[in-house]
C-alpha positions in Angstrom: 1.6 -33.7 -37.7 4.0 -36.6 -38.2 3.6 -39.8 -36.2 6.6 -42.0 -35.5 5.5 -45.3 -34.0 7.4 -46.6 -31.0 10.3 -49.0 -31.5 11.4 -51.5 -28.8 12.1 -49.3 -25.8 11.8 -46.0 -27.7 8.8 -43.7 -27.2 6.0 -43.0 -29.7 6.6 -39.5 -31.1 4.1 -37.0 -32.4 5.9 -34.2 -34.3 4.1 -31.0 -35.0 4.8 -28.4 -37.7 4.5 -25.5 -35.3 4.1 -24.5 -31.7 0.6 -23.3 -32.4 -0.4 -26.8 -33.7 1.2 -28.5 -30.7 -0.4 -26.2 -28.2 -3.8 -26.6 -29.9 -3.5 -30.4 -29.7 -2.3 -30.4 -26.0 -4.7 -27.6 -24.9 -1.8 -26.0 -23.0 -0.8 -22.5 -24.1 2.6 -22.4 -22.4 4.2 -25.6 -23.6 6.7 -26.3 -26.3 6.4 -30.1 -25.9 5.6 -32.9 -23.5 6.9 -36.3 -22.5 4.2 -38.6 -21.2 6.0 -41.3 -19.2 2.8 -43.3 -18.6 2.1 -43.7 -22.3 5.7 -43.4 -23.4 4.9 -40.7 -25.8 6.6 -37.5 -26.9 4.6 -34.5 -28.3 7.0 -32.0 -29.8 8.1 -29.8 -32.7 11.5 -30.5 -34.4 13.0 -27.7 -32.3 11.6 -29.0 -29.0 12.3 -32.7 -29.7 15.7 -32.8 -27.9 14.2 -31.3 -24.8 11.5 -34.0 -24.7 14.0 -36.7 -25.5 16.0 -35.6 -22.4 12.9 -36.2 -20.2 12.5 -39.6 -21.8 16.2 -40.5 -21.3 16.0 -39.2 -17.7 12.9 -41.4 -17.1 14.4 -44.4 -18.7 17.5 -44.0 -16.4 15.3 -44.1 -13.4 16.3 -40.6 -12.2 13.3 -38.6 -13.4 11.0 -37.9 -10.5 7.4 -36.9 -11.0 5.7 -34.5 -8.7 2.4 -36.4 -8.3 3.4 -38.1 -5.1 5.6 -35.3 -3.6 3.8 -33.5 -0.8 6.6 -31.1 0.4 6.3 -27.9 -1.7 10.0 -27.2 -1.5 10.9 -30.7 -2.8 8.3 -30.3 -5.5 10.0 -27.1 -6.7 13.4 -28.6 -6.5 12.2 -31.6 -8.5 10.5 -29.5 -11.2 13.6 -27.3 -11.6 16.0 -30.2 -11.8 13.9 -32.0 -14.5 13.5 -28.9 -16.6 17.1 -27.8 -16.2 18.3 -31.1 -17.4 16.1 -31.0 -20.5 17.3 -27.5 -21.3 21.0 -28.4 -20.9 20.6 -31.6 -23.0 18.7 -29.7 -25.8 21.4 -27.1 -25.8 24.0 -29.8 -26.5 21.9 -31.3 -29.3 20.3 -28.3 -31.1 22.1 -26.8 -34.0 20.2 -23.5 -33.6 19.6 -22.5 -30.0 17.8 -19.5 -31.3 14.6 -21.6 -31.1 15.0 -21.7 -27.3 12.4 -19.9 -25.2 13.6 -16.7 -23.5 13.7 -18.2 -20.0 15.8 -21.1 -21.4 18.3 -18.7 -22.9 18.5 -16.7 -19.6 19.0 -20.0 -17.7 21.9 -20.9 -20.0 23.5 -17.5 -19.6 23.2 -17.8 -15.8 24.8 -21.2 -15.9 27.7 -20.0 -18.1 28.2 -17.0 -15.8 28.3 -19.3 -12.8 30.8 -21.7 -14.5 33.1 -18.8 -15.6 33.2 -17.6 -12.0 34.1 -21.0 -10.7 37.7 -20.7 -11.9 39.1 -23.2 -9.4 36.6 -25.9 -10.5 38.4 -26.9 -13.7 35.0 -27.8 -15.0 34.9 -29.1 -18.6 32.6 -27.5 -21.2 28.9 -28.4 -21.0 29.0 -29.6 -24.6 31.3 -32.4 -23.5 29.2 -33.7 -20.6 27.7 -37.2 -20.9 24.0 -37.5 -20.1 24.7 -38.8 -16.6 27.1 -35.9 -16.0 24.3 -33.5 -17.1 22.0 -35.3 -14.6 24.4 -34.7 -11.8 25.0 -31.1 -12.8 21.2 -30.5 -12.9 20.9 -32.0 -9.4 23.5 -29.5 -8.1 21.9 -26.5 -9.9 18.5 -27.4 -8.5 19.8 -27.6 -4.9 18.4 -24.9 -2.6 22.0 -24.4 -1.4 23.1 -23.4 -4.9 24.0 -19.7 -5.0 21.7 -19.2 -8.1 18.8 -21.2 -6.8 16.6 -18.2 -6.2 17.4 -16.8 -9.6 16.5 -20.2 -11.2 13.2 -20.2 -9.4 12.4 -16.8 -10.9 13.5 -17.8 -14.4 11.4 -20.9 -14.3 8.5 -19.4 -12.4 6.0 -19.5 -15.3 6.9 -23.2 -15.7 6.5 -23.9 -12.0 3.2 -22.1 -12.0 1.9 -24.0 -15.0 2.8 -27.5 -13.8 -0.6 -28.3 -12.4 -2.0 -27.5 -15.9 0.5 -29.8 -17.4 -0.6 -32.7 -15.1 -4.1 -32.1 -16.2 -3.0 -32.1 -19.9 -1.1 -35.3 -19.5 -4.1 -37.1 -17.9 -6.5 -35.9 -20.5 -4.5 -37.1 -23.5 -6.0 -40.2 -25.3 
């Protein structure tokens, strides 16, 4: 593990050599990284670092919502989907080798591109040219229950949605 101390407003980063090492440290078998907004820490591998940086940037912008205080189950799902979608989209922009993406992330990106291609009247620019704030807006739209692919996204991210309570426990148990 490599430790990168925090600088000014940047988070403290713990970089792990492998997913196995990361998962052993966090005690969470389904994760590939974690951003702890309370302690301003990122736990990641080199491949998952852009994903976690997206969560950090989203938090720093004030737009990242946590689920701890959300009581409405539908709003909880929408919030979780939006946060995770944004991180996947940002990581896709930054990673030189998207082959390291998890299968559900690849399927999500395929669905997004399919949707974009079928929106011929939208004149939408390529995702790789979106600014971070544009990615945030796009993730908000994708995570809307009114979006035509919302139900598909819920299925793609179902293991993530099911494991969220475990993630909350993991975050609160870190020293």
